[in-house]
Every structure is written in C-alpha cells, then in structure tokens.
SEPALUM-236267 format. One record per residue (C-alpha): x, y, z; chain. Coordinates in Angstrom, 2 decimals. Example, Ala and Ser with C-alpha at 12.3 -4.5 7.8 and 13.67 -1.06 7.14 Angstrom:
BEGIN
<site x="12.30" y="-4.50" z="7.80" chain="A"/>
<site x="13.67" y="-1.06" z="7.14" chain="A"/>
END
This chain:
BEGIN
<site x="170.43" y="88.91" z="68.99" chain="A"/>
<site x="172.36" y="85.67" z="68.64" chain="A"/>
<site x="171.16" y="82.59" z="66.81" chain="A"/>
<site x="170.69" y="80.78" z="70.12" chain="A"/>
<site x="168.51" y="83.66" z="71.38" chain="A"/>
<site x="166.22" y="83.28" z="68.38" chain="A"/>
<site x="166.13" y="79.50" z="68.78" chain="A"/>
<site x="165.03" y="79.94" z="72.39" chain="A"/>
<site x="162.03" y="81.92" z="71.10" chain="A"/>
<site x="160.94" y="79.06" z="68.79" chain="A"/>
<site x="159.99" y="76.04" z="70.91" chain="A"/>
<site x="159.49" y="73.60" z="68.03" chain="A"/>
<site x="163.21" y="73.81" z="67.25" chain="A"/>
<site x="163.86" y="71.79" z="70.42" chain="A"/>
<site x="162.43" y="68.73" z="68.69" chain="A"/>
<site x="162.89" y="69.38" z="64.97" chain="A"/>
<site x="165.59" y="70.39" z="62.50" chain="A"/>
<site x="163.53" y="72.89" z="60.55" chain="A"/>
<site x="164.83" y="73.46" z="57.01" chain="A"/>
<site x="161.71" y="74.74" z="55.22" chain="A"/>
<site x="161.97" y="78.52" z="55.57" chain="A"/>
<site x="161.18" y="78.99" z="51.88" chain="A"/>
<site x="157.68" y="77.67" z="52.56" chain="A"/>
<site x="157.08" y="79.28" z="55.94" chain="A"/>
<site x="159.06" y="80.01" z="59.08" chain="A"/>
<site x="158.07" y="79.15" z="62.65" chain="A"/>
<site x="156.86" y="82.25" z="64.48" chain="A"/>
<site x="158.95" y="83.39" z="67.48" chain="A"/>
<site x="157.14" y="83.76" z="70.80" chain="A"/>
<site x="157.43" y="87.58" z="71.09" chain="A"/>
<site x="155.48" y="87.83" z="67.82" chain="A"/>
<site x="152.86" y="85.38" z="69.05" chain="A"/>
<site x="152.54" y="87.45" z="72.24" chain="A"/>
<site x="151.95" y="90.62" z="70.25" chain="A"/>
<site x="149.02" y="88.86" z="68.60" chain="A"/>
<site x="147.60" y="87.47" z="71.83" chain="A"/>
<site x="147.87" y="90.96" z="73.35" chain="A"/>
<site x="145.41" y="92.07" z="70.68" chain="A"/>
<site x="143.00" y="89.24" z="71.42" chain="A"/>
<site x="143.23" y="89.73" z="75.17" chain="A"/>
<site x="143.40" y="93.51" z="75.42" chain="A"/>
<site x="141.86" y="95.37" z="72.47" chain="A"/>
<site x="140.11" y="92.86" z="70.21" chain="A"/>
<site x="138.07" y="95.29" z="68.12" chain="A"/>
<site x="137.72" y="96.15" z="64.46" chain="A"/>
<site x="139.80" y="98.95" z="62.99" chain="A"/>
<site x="138.64" y="102.20" z="61.45" chain="A"/>
<site x="135.03" y="101.54" z="62.37" chain="A"/>
<site x="134.56" y="102.82" z="65.90" chain="A"/>
<site x="135.18" y="105.79" z="68.16" chain="A"/>
<site x="135.46" y="103.76" z="71.37" chain="A"/>
<site x="138.87" y="103.27" z="72.94" chain="A"/>
<site x="139.40" y="99.62" z="71.95" chain="A"/>
<site x="138.71" y="100.37" z="68.29" chain="A"/>
<site x="141.01" y="103.39" z="68.43" chain="A"/>
<site x="143.82" y="101.33" z="69.96" chain="A"/>
<site x="143.41" y="98.56" z="67.40" chain="A"/>
<site x="143.48" y="101.11" z="64.58" chain="A"/>
<site x="146.61" y="102.74" z="65.95" chain="A"/>
<site x="148.37" y="99.38" z="66.26" chain="A"/>
<site x="147.45" y="98.46" z="62.68" chain="A"/>
<site x="148.68" y="101.83" z="61.42" chain="A"/>
<site x="151.87" y="101.29" z="63.37" chain="A"/>
<site x="152.38" y="97.94" z="61.68" chain="A"/>
<site x="151.98" y="99.56" z="58.26" chain="A"/>
<site x="154.60" y="102.17" z="59.19" chain="A"/>
<site x="157.03" y="99.46" z="60.25" chain="A"/>
<site x="156.52" y="97.45" z="57.06" chain="A"/>
<site x="156.95" y="100.56" z="54.91" chain="A"/>
<site x="160.10" y="101.62" z="56.71" chain="A"/>
<site x="161.58" y="98.14" z="56.39" chain="A"/>
<site x="161.59" y="98.34" z="52.58" chain="A"/>
<site x="162.14" y="102.14" z="52.36" chain="A"/>
<site x="158.61" y="102.92" z="51.20" chain="A"/>
<site x="155.89" y="105.30" z="52.38" chain="A"/>
<site x="152.90" y="104.13" z="54.41" chain="A"/>
<site x="150.49" y="105.01" z="51.64" chain="A"/>
<site x="152.40" y="102.72" z="49.24" chain="A"/>
<site x="151.64" y="99.55" z="51.24" chain="A"/>
<site x="148.55" y="97.39" z="50.69" chain="A"/>
<site x="148.01" y="94.64" z="53.25" chain="A"/>
<site x="147.21" y="91.26" z="51.67" chain="A"/>
<site x="146.89" y="87.71" z="52.91" chain="A"/>
<site x="150.02" y="86.57" z="51.03" chain="A"/>
<site x="152.35" y="87.25" z="48.10" chain="A"/>
<site x="149.94" y="85.55" z="45.70" chain="A"/>
<site x="147.17" y="88.03" z="46.44" chain="A"/>
<site x="149.58" y="90.94" z="46.07" chain="A"/>
<site x="150.63" y="89.79" z="42.59" chain="A"/>
<site x="147.04" y="89.17" z="41.56" chain="A"/>
<site x="146.09" y="92.72" z="42.56" chain="A"/>
<site x="148.53" y="93.98" z="39.94" chain="A"/>
<site x="147.69" y="91.40" z="37.27" chain="A"/>
<site x="143.95" y="92.01" z="37.67" chain="A"/>
<site x="144.12" y="95.73" z="38.29" chain="A"/>
<site x="146.42" y="97.02" z="35.56" chain="A"/>
<site x="144.62" y="98.41" z="32.53" chain="A"/>
<site x="145.89" y="96.02" z="29.87" chain="A"/>
<site x="144.85" y="96.43" z="26.25" chain="A"/>
<site x="144.81" y="93.86" z="23.50" chain="A"/>
<site x="148.27" y="93.80" z="21.95" chain="A"/>
<site x="150.12" y="94.73" z="25.15" chain="A"/>
<site x="152.86" y="92.33" z="26.19" chain="A"/>
<site x="154.13" y="91.06" z="29.54" chain="A"/>
<site x="157.57" y="89.53" z="30.02" chain="A"/>
<site x="157.98" y="86.80" z="32.66" chain="A"/>
<site x="160.61" y="84.05" z="33.15" chain="A"/>
<site x="159.76" y="80.35" z="32.92" chain="A"/>
<site x="161.07" y="79.44" z="36.40" chain="A"/>
<site x="158.73" y="81.61" z="38.46" chain="A"/>
<site x="156.56" y="80.40" z="41.31" chain="A"/>
<site x="153.05" y="79.78" z="40.00" chain="A"/>
<site x="151.91" y="82.92" z="41.84" chain="A"/>
<site x="154.10" y="85.02" z="39.55" chain="A"/>
<site x="153.29" y="83.00" z="36.46" chain="A"/>
<site x="149.63" y="81.98" z="36.33" chain="A"/>
<site x="148.13" y="85.48" z="36.79" chain="A"/>
<site x="150.12" y="86.68" z="33.78" chain="A"/>
<site x="149.45" y="83.56" z="31.70" chain="A"/>
<site x="145.73" y="84.13" z="32.18" chain="A"/>
<site x="146.07" y="87.55" z="30.53" chain="A"/>
<site x="146.30" y="85.76" z="27.18" chain="A"/>
<site x="142.52" y="85.43" z="27.46" chain="A"/>
<site x="142.40" y="89.25" z="27.22" chain="A"/>
<site x="144.62" y="89.41" z="24.14" chain="A"/>
<site x="147.83" y="90.16" z="26.02" chain="A"/>
<site x="151.03" y="88.72" z="24.54" chain="A"/>
<site x="152.69" y="86.88" z="27.44" chain="A"/>
<site x="156.35" y="86.38" z="26.55" chain="A"/>
<site x="158.16" y="83.65" z="28.46" chain="A"/>
<site x="161.90" y="84.15" z="28.95" chain="A"/>
<site x="163.90" y="80.95" z="29.39" chain="A"/>
<site x="166.42" y="80.69" z="32.21" chain="A"/>
<site x="169.76" y="78.95" z="31.73" chain="A"/>
<site x="170.60" y="75.49" z="33.08" chain="A"/>
<site x="171.28" y="76.94" z="36.55" chain="A"/>
<site x="168.03" y="78.86" z="36.71" chain="A"/>
<site x="169.60" y="82.24" z="35.96" chain="A"/>
<site x="167.49" y="84.64" z="33.92" chain="A"/>
<site x="169.93" y="86.50" z="31.71" chain="A"/>
<site x="169.20" y="90.22" z="31.35" chain="A"/>
<site x="170.07" y="89.93" z="27.66" chain="A"/>
<site x="167.24" y="87.42" z="27.24" chain="A"/>
<site x="164.84" y="89.82" z="28.90" chain="A"/>
<site x="166.04" y="92.63" z="26.66" chain="A"/>
<site x="165.33" y="90.53" z="23.57" chain="A"/>
<site x="161.76" y="89.97" z="24.73" chain="A"/>
<site x="160.96" y="93.61" z="25.55" chain="A"/>
<site x="159.71" y="96.04" z="22.94" chain="A"/>
<site x="157.41" y="99.05" z="22.61" chain="A"/>
<site x="154.34" y="96.90" z="23.37" chain="A"/>
<site x="155.66" y="95.73" z="26.72" chain="A"/>
<site x="153.46" y="96.92" z="29.56" chain="A"/>
<site x="155.23" y="95.11" z="32.39" chain="A"/>
<site x="158.30" y="93.02" z="33.18" chain="A"/>
<site x="158.16" y="90.81" z="36.27" chain="A"/>
<site x="160.67" y="88.51" z="37.95" chain="A"/>
<site x="161.37" y="86.87" z="41.28" chain="A"/>
<site x="164.29" y="88.23" z="43.29" chain="A"/>
<site x="165.32" y="84.75" z="44.49" chain="A"/>
<site x="163.91" y="81.58" z="42.95" chain="A"/>
<site x="161.83" y="79.59" z="45.42" chain="A"/>
<site x="162.66" y="76.38" z="43.53" chain="A"/>
<site x="166.42" y="76.82" z="43.18" chain="A"/>
<site x="167.56" y="79.70" z="45.37" chain="A"/>
<site x="168.98" y="81.45" z="42.30" chain="A"/>
<site x="169.59" y="85.16" z="42.87" chain="A"/>
<site x="168.53" y="87.17" z="39.84" chain="A"/>
<site x="170.04" y="90.41" z="38.53" chain="A"/>
<site x="166.93" y="92.38" z="39.40" chain="A"/>
<site x="168.64" y="95.76" z="39.14" chain="A"/>
<site x="169.85" y="95.26" z="35.57" chain="A"/>
<site x="166.45" y="93.91" z="34.55" chain="A"/>
<site x="164.87" y="97.02" z="36.11" chain="A"/>
<site x="167.06" y="99.18" z="33.85" chain="A"/>
<site x="165.93" y="97.26" z="30.78" chain="A"/>
<site x="162.26" y="97.51" z="31.71" chain="A"/>
<site x="162.28" y="101.24" z="32.42" chain="A"/>
<site x="164.45" y="102.19" z="29.46" chain="A"/>
<site x="161.79" y="100.57" z="27.29" chain="A"/>
<site x="158.93" y="102.33" z="29.04" chain="A"/>
<site x="157.60" y="99.24" z="30.83" chain="A"/>
<site x="156.45" y="98.88" z="34.41" chain="A"/>
<site x="158.54" y="96.63" z="36.65" chain="A"/>
<site x="157.43" y="94.18" z="39.32" chain="A"/>
<site x="159.51" y="92.08" z="41.73" chain="A"/>
<site x="158.38" y="88.98" z="43.61" chain="A"/>
<site x="160.33" y="89.37" z="46.85" chain="A"/>
<site x="158.96" y="86.30" z="48.62" chain="A"/>
<site x="162.38" y="84.70" z="49.18" chain="A"/>
<site x="164.51" y="87.80" z="49.75" chain="A"/>
<site x="162.67" y="89.94" z="52.30" chain="A"/>
<site x="163.86" y="89.24" z="55.82" chain="A"/>
<site x="166.98" y="87.52" z="54.49" chain="A"/>
<site x="168.78" y="90.53" z="53.05" chain="A"/>
<site x="168.30" y="94.25" z="52.65" chain="A"/>
<site x="165.39" y="94.97" z="50.32" chain="A"/>
<site x="165.10" y="98.64" z="49.37" chain="A"/>
<site x="162.38" y="99.18" z="46.79" chain="A"/>
<site x="163.79" y="102.60" z="45.90" chain="A"/>
<site x="167.23" y="101.16" z="45.15" chain="A"/>
<site x="165.70" y="98.26" z="43.22" chain="A"/>
<site x="163.57" y="100.64" z="41.17" chain="A"/>
<site x="160.42" y="98.55" z="41.50" chain="A"/>
<site x="157.07" y="99.97" z="40.51" chain="A"/>
<site x="155.39" y="97.05" z="42.27" chain="A"/>
<site x="156.75" y="94.46" z="44.69" chain="A"/>
<site x="154.97" y="91.57" z="46.40" chain="A"/>
<site x="155.99" y="90.15" z="49.76" chain="A"/>
<site x="154.88" y="87.55" z="52.33" chain="A"/>
<site x="154.80" y="88.09" z="56.07" chain="A"/>
<site x="155.31" y="84.44" z="57.02" chain="A"/>
<site x="158.66" y="83.61" z="55.46" chain="A"/>
<site x="161.84" y="85.67" z="55.90" chain="A"/>
<site x="160.31" y="88.24" z="58.23" chain="A"/>
<site x="159.27" y="85.48" z="60.70" chain="A"/>
<site x="155.72" y="86.81" z="60.83" chain="A"/>
<site x="152.43" y="84.91" z="61.02" chain="A"/>
<site x="150.77" y="83.03" z="58.19" chain="A"/>
<site x="147.92" y="84.82" z="56.45" chain="A"/>
<site x="149.90" y="88.04" z="56.05" chain="A"/>
<site x="151.58" y="89.70" z="53.11" chain="A"/>
<site x="151.71" y="93.05" z="51.38" chain="A"/>
<site x="151.99" y="94.83" z="48.07" chain="A"/>
<site x="154.27" y="97.79" z="47.48" chain="A"/>
<site x="152.95" y="100.13" z="44.81" chain="A"/>
<site x="155.05" y="103.17" z="43.96" chain="A"/>
<site x="152.96" y="106.31" z="44.50" chain="A"/>
<site x="153.40" y="107.43" z="40.89" chain="A"/>
<site x="151.89" y="104.14" z="39.67" chain="A"/>
<site x="148.84" y="103.97" z="41.91" chain="A"/>
<site x="146.47" y="105.40" z="39.34" chain="A"/>
<site x="147.44" y="102.53" z="37.03" chain="A"/>
<site x="145.59" y="100.03" z="39.26" chain="A"/>
<site x="141.90" y="99.31" z="39.74" chain="A"/>
<site x="140.79" y="97.24" z="42.75" chain="A"/>
<site x="139.42" y="93.82" z="41.81" chain="A"/>
<site x="137.41" y="93.51" z="45.05" chain="A"/>
<site x="135.17" y="96.15" z="46.62" chain="A"/>
<site x="133.31" y="96.29" z="49.92" chain="A"/>
<site x="133.51" y="97.77" z="53.38" chain="A"/>
<site x="136.31" y="100.28" z="53.81" chain="A"/>
<site x="136.98" y="100.78" z="50.09" chain="A"/>
<site x="134.67" y="103.75" z="49.43" chain="A"/>
<site x="134.01" y="107.20" z="50.85" chain="A"/>
<site x="130.55" y="107.63" z="49.30" chain="A"/>
<site x="127.89" y="105.45" z="47.68" chain="A"/>
<site x="124.61" y="106.28" z="46.00" chain="A"/>
<site x="122.08" y="104.10" z="44.21" chain="A"/>
<site x="123.89" y="104.92" z="40.98" chain="A"/>
<site x="127.58" y="105.35" z="41.77" chain="A"/>
<site x="130.36" y="105.22" z="44.33" chain="A"/>
<site x="133.56" y="107.10" z="45.15" chain="A"/>
<site x="136.63" y="105.05" z="46.00" chain="A"/>
<site x="138.78" y="105.64" z="49.05" chain="A"/>
<site x="142.36" y="106.77" z="48.60" chain="A"/>
<site x="145.19" y="104.28" z="48.20" chain="A"/>
<site x="145.69" y="101.83" z="49.95" chain="A"/>
<site x="142.23" y="101.60" z="51.55" chain="A"/>
<site x="140.50" y="101.04" z="48.20" chain="A"/>
<site x="142.36" y="97.73" z="47.94" chain="A"/>
<site x="141.65" y="96.47" z="51.47" chain="A"/>
<site x="138.01" y="95.38" z="51.34" chain="A"/>
<site x="136.37" y="94.11" z="54.53" chain="A"/>
<site x="137.94" y="93.31" z="57.87" chain="A"/>
<site x="141.68" y="92.70" z="57.69" chain="A"/>
<site x="143.67" y="90.06" z="59.56" chain="A"/>
<site x="144.24" y="92.59" z="62.33" chain="A"/>
<site x="146.02" y="90.29" z="64.75" chain="A"/>
<site x="148.16" y="88.93" z="61.92" chain="A"/>
<site x="149.31" y="92.35" z="60.77" chain="A"/>
<site x="150.02" y="93.43" z="64.34" chain="A"/>
<site x="152.14" y="90.28" z="64.49" chain="A"/>
<site x="153.80" y="91.26" z="61.22" chain="A"/>
<site x="154.71" y="94.63" z="62.70" chain="A"/>
<site x="156.19" y="92.85" z="65.72" chain="A"/>
<site x="158.15" y="90.56" z="63.38" chain="A"/>
<site x="159.71" y="93.59" z="61.67" chain="A"/>
<site x="160.80" y="94.81" z="65.09" chain="A"/>
<site x="162.23" y="91.36" z="65.79" chain="A"/>
<site x="164.18" y="91.22" z="62.52" chain="A"/>
<site x="165.54" y="94.70" z="63.20" chain="A"/>
<site x="166.70" y="93.59" z="66.65" chain="A"/>
<site x="168.68" y="90.77" z="65.04" chain="A"/>
<site x="169.98" y="93.04" z="62.26" chain="A"/>
<site x="169.35" y="92.39" z="58.57" chain="A"/>
<site x="173.06" y="92.50" z="57.71" chain="A"/>
<site x="173.77" y="89.91" z="60.41" chain="A"/>
<site x="171.00" y="87.72" z="59.00" chain="A"/>
<site x="172.44" y="87.95" z="55.48" chain="A"/>
<site x="175.96" y="87.14" z="56.69" chain="A"/>
<site x="174.67" y="84.12" z="58.59" chain="A"/>
<site x="172.59" y="83.08" z="55.57" chain="A"/>
<site x="175.59" y="83.19" z="53.24" chain="A"/>
<site x="177.58" y="81.02" z="55.64" chain="A"/>
<site x="174.74" y="78.51" z="56.05" chain="A"/>
<site x="174.12" y="78.38" z="52.29" chain="A"/>
<site x="177.77" y="77.64" z="51.60" chain="A"/>
<site x="177.82" y="74.86" z="54.20" chain="A"/>
<site x="174.53" y="73.45" z="52.94" chain="A"/>
<site x="175.80" y="73.27" z="49.35" chain="A"/>
<site x="179.18" y="71.86" z="50.38" chain="A"/>
<site x="177.82" y="69.15" z="52.68" chain="A"/>
<site x="174.99" y="67.93" z="50.46" chain="A"/>
<site x="176.84" y="68.06" z="47.13" chain="A"/>
<site x="179.65" y="65.90" z="48.55" chain="A"/>
<site x="177.32" y="62.93" z="49.11" chain="A"/>
<site x="177.43" y="60.10" z="46.57" chain="A"/>
<site x="174.26" y="59.60" z="44.52" chain="A"/>
<site x="173.02" y="63.16" z="45.17" chain="A"/>
<site x="172.52" y="65.68" z="42.40" chain="A"/>
<site x="172.21" y="69.36" z="43.37" chain="A"/>
<site x="170.67" y="71.99" z="41.12" chain="A"/>
<site x="171.75" y="75.57" z="40.51" chain="A"/>
<site x="175.10" y="77.31" z="40.69" chain="A"/>
<site x="176.37" y="77.21" z="44.31" chain="A"/>
<site x="178.07" y="80.57" z="43.70" chain="A"/>
<site x="174.73" y="82.20" z="42.91" chain="A"/>
<site x="172.15" y="80.75" z="45.27" chain="A"/>
<site x="171.01" y="82.01" z="48.63" chain="A"/>
<site x="169.20" y="80.18" z="51.41" chain="A"/>
<site x="167.75" y="77.38" z="49.27" chain="A"/>
<site x="169.17" y="74.14" z="47.88" chain="A"/>
<site x="167.25" y="71.76" z="45.61" chain="A"/>
<site x="168.58" y="68.24" z="45.16" chain="A"/>
<site x="167.67" y="64.63" z="44.44" chain="A"/>
<site x="168.99" y="61.21" z="45.38" chain="A"/>
<site x="169.45" y="58.91" z="42.38" chain="A"/>
<site x="166.46" y="56.65" z="41.78" chain="A"/>
<site x="164.53" y="57.87" z="44.81" chain="A"/>
<site x="161.26" y="59.76" z="44.90" chain="A"/>
<site x="161.77" y="63.17" z="46.52" chain="A"/>
<site x="158.70" y="62.67" z="48.72" chain="A"/>
<site x="160.15" y="59.41" z="50.03" chain="A"/>
<site x="163.41" y="61.17" z="50.85" chain="A"/>
<site x="161.63" y="63.95" z="52.69" chain="A"/>
<site x="159.53" y="61.47" z="54.65" chain="A"/>
<site x="162.60" y="59.45" z="55.66" chain="A"/>
<site x="164.42" y="62.60" z="56.79" chain="A"/>
<site x="161.53" y="63.45" z="59.08" chain="A"/>
<site x="160.95" y="59.94" z="60.41" chain="A"/>
<site x="164.59" y="59.11" z="61.11" chain="A"/>
<site x="166.03" y="62.45" z="62.25" chain="A"/>
<site x="163.19" y="64.98" z="62.63" chain="A"/>
<site x="164.49" y="66.96" z="59.63" chain="A"/>
<site x="161.80" y="69.07" z="57.95" chain="A"/>
<site x="162.32" y="69.77" z="54.24" chain="A"/>
<site x="159.97" y="70.37" z="51.31" chain="A"/>
<site x="159.57" y="67.96" z="48.39" chain="A"/>
<site x="157.78" y="68.04" z="45.07" chain="A"/>
<site x="157.33" y="70.72" z="42.42" chain="A"/>
<site x="157.40" y="73.68" z="44.83" chain="A"/>
<site x="154.52" y="75.41" z="43.02" chain="A"/>
<site x="156.90" y="75.84" z="40.09" chain="A"/>
<site x="156.07" y="73.10" z="37.57" chain="A"/>
<site x="157.63" y="74.94" z="34.58" chain="A"/>
<site x="160.84" y="75.27" z="36.60" chain="A"/>
<site x="160.81" y="71.54" z="37.35" chain="A"/>
<site x="160.30" y="70.79" z="33.65" chain="A"/>
<site x="163.21" y="73.12" z="32.92" chain="A"/>
<site x="165.40" y="71.04" z="35.23" chain="A"/>
<site x="164.12" y="67.80" z="33.72" chain="A"/>
<site x="162.72" y="66.52" z="37.03" chain="A"/>
<site x="158.99" y="67.06" z="36.59" chain="A"/>
<site x="158.19" y="63.47" z="35.66" chain="A"/>
<site x="160.24" y="62.10" z="38.56" chain="A"/>
<site x="158.33" y="64.17" z="41.11" chain="A"/>
<site x="160.40" y="67.34" z="41.41" chain="A"/>
<site x="163.13" y="67.85" z="43.98" chain="A"/>
<site x="163.90" y="67.82" z="47.67" chain="A"/>
<site x="164.40" y="71.39" z="48.90" chain="A"/>
<site x="166.19" y="72.52" z="52.04" chain="A"/>
<site x="165.99" y="76.18" z="53.02" chain="A"/>
<site x="167.48" y="78.08" z="55.93" chain="A"/>
<site x="167.12" y="81.14" z="58.15" chain="A"/>
<site x="168.98" y="82.80" z="60.99" chain="A"/>
<site x="167.79" y="80.19" z="63.51" chain="A"/>
<site x="169.59" y="77.38" z="61.66" chain="A"/>
<site x="172.99" y="76.14" z="62.84" chain="A"/>
<site x="175.96" y="74.17" z="61.56" chain="A"/>
<site x="174.59" y="71.23" z="63.51" chain="A"/>
<site x="171.31" y="71.40" z="61.58" chain="A"/>
<site x="173.16" y="71.08" z="58.28" chain="A"/>
<site x="175.32" y="68.26" z="59.63" chain="A"/>
<site x="172.28" y="66.28" z="60.78" chain="A"/>
<site x="170.72" y="66.75" z="57.33" chain="A"/>
<site x="173.88" y="65.63" z="55.55" chain="A"/>
<site x="174.51" y="62.59" z="57.75" chain="A"/>
<site x="170.91" y="61.42" z="57.41" chain="A"/>
<site x="171.06" y="61.93" z="53.63" chain="A"/>
<site x="174.17" y="59.75" z="53.47" chain="A"/>
<site x="172.30" y="56.98" z="55.22" chain="A"/>
<site x="169.28" y="57.34" z="52.95" chain="A"/>
<site x="171.44" y="57.47" z="49.80" chain="A"/>
<site x="172.97" y="54.14" z="50.77" chain="A"/>
<site x="169.48" y="52.65" z="50.76" chain="A"/>
<site x="168.81" y="53.76" z="47.19" chain="A"/>
END
C-alpha cells in the first residue's frame, strides 16, 4: 500500500495535518468496518455460549490473538489482552512476587506508565533504582549495569521515548539484565507498528504494547507479552468471570494463562479491530513503514531545527518518529493551539505523561514541550505546513 492509499482510508486527514501519532493514531476505515461487522453480524459474548453467534465471536477473538502474537513472534498463549499499555505494565508490577530487599531498575525519562507502578513498590520495601539518562535522553547501558546487582528482580525500559523519540539500546540492556539474573521488561508503546518488533530477538521476558498507536488499531486496546517460562512468576491482580475453572465456598482454581488475567467481558469489537489493524499494517509492510518513518523523521528534524527561536531536544541521529521542541518565550500549549487554529496542525503539548523527563530537560516549569510525531500516512507536505506555520508563530514571540 502507498501512503496515499492509507490517507484515503482516514477521512479526517482531508481536513487536518495530524502529527500526534505518539498519543494515538486515527483508525483507517477497513479497521472500523471490521468492528462494525461484529456489531451488525455477530454481537455476542465470547467463550460463554454454544450458539452460533457466540461461537463466531469467539473464533474472531481467537483469530485476533493469533495475529497479534504472530506480529511480534510470540505464541498465542503468551498474549494477554489489556485496555492499554498502562494496564499491561501494571499487571507485571502488581503480579510479580517481590520481596523486601529486591530491587528494580528503571530510567528517569520513562512515561509515567512505566515509572509510577515501579515507584509504588517502595511501599513494599523494594529498592527502586532510578538510572539517569544523558542530555539527549539516551539511557547508557553502562549506567544500567552500575545499578544492577544480585538483588535486582527486574530491569525495565522503553524502546523509544514517548517524550523525545530517543531509541534505546534495548538489546544490550537485555544482556545486562539476564547476565545478572534479572527479569527484563520493554515498554514498546512507541515502536510497535513503526518498526519490526520481535520479542524473541529482543530477549524480553515481558513487553507491553498499545493497539491504538503504531498499529493503527482502536483505542481501548493493548496487550501484554509474557514469555511462557515466566508465566508462573505472575499472579493476577483482578479476578472474576473467565479467570477460573472451578470455585467452591472455600477455594478456587485459576484458568490457564492468559485467561486468568482477562477478567470479565473483553473489548471484543476493539480486539477484532486490533486484529484487522495487524492485517492492515502487514499489507503496507513493516519495513516500508520504517523506511518512510526514517525519512519523515529526518525531514521533521531538519525543517523544525532550522527555524530561528526554536530549540529541539534529543539527538537527531538517534530519534525516531517523534520530535520535541519549544519556541523561545512561548508556552507550548499556546504554540499547539496556534498551530491548530491557523493551519489545522495537530500536535501534542505539555509534559507528555513524563514529568521526570521534562525536569531532566529543564522544561518542566515552563510547561513542557511541543511534540510532533509521525506515521506512514504523513507526507512531506505535512512537515512543510508544520514548519511554515511554526516560522510564522516564532515571529510573533
């Protein structure tokens, strides 16, 4: 599929220059249709009925799980459906059997979803060790190695920073974690759907992903990868319908993985849509998406950094898909609002759910940054409209 083919499937792009993929992506029409097919043709609960509609819904949901698993080179029984990346990370943080004196290693520039659940473990006597990134938001493997010791239960890091677009050396950090006997978790919120993500190659024990960002799926979807050998390490933090195979007045027997972690009725239509989005991404081609993303990132950095009064953050040689910047003496929210009002350009502004990262950059008190982020549907013209409008706004400052 060509970029223009994808754009034709996203009607809102006719009116807007959408540069907020790091937050969420607009959902292409074929994915929406897959969801409406469920509502119109077989709107029944899954795993709870022998009638034909329930059977069809169950089969479609199972098919979506197969597609998701195949996309990251996992097995079906290693995928837990969640409502987002945040829930996936919290399943691990709440479910691992931590003991007082254990340690967790996490960088300071993480999204709150991969920071707060670990920080809260201090209440349980866990030593949460914060690794500082460098001035460009790069987490040096040597810094991680210094923080890891025999008490370390888990090392976690984001693949690509949501605040800066920094690409981390997740493979080298995996080596450090496993050589020291620690578990390893990756937050893949900003990499999946943008580049090849193979959990076997990355060596992850756990990995958390959204459905509504790079994979172009619907909001309210995400999933957790849990390597089969690590599944006994986790306890579900929520129980209910579908999580047990037997219950008495005194005890219960949990279902196998992943069902024990999927309490109650799932977002069936959403996950069917997620399966359709994996099909859609595969039709484009993940290598084509990455190539386009590298080109767009380079143009984005080049165009924006050349504008007077604009400061960009991060190393342009080591970011992907995301650019954070500020205009001198202007509030980032004002800049974002002006971009929308004058040219229909949609960008994110603020702290990006990464307040420690903003403090690290020295921009917390001034309101954070403006963040532009791209996907395969973005064009050279989108970047040019952004840059030209920023020049006009910068002259107002």
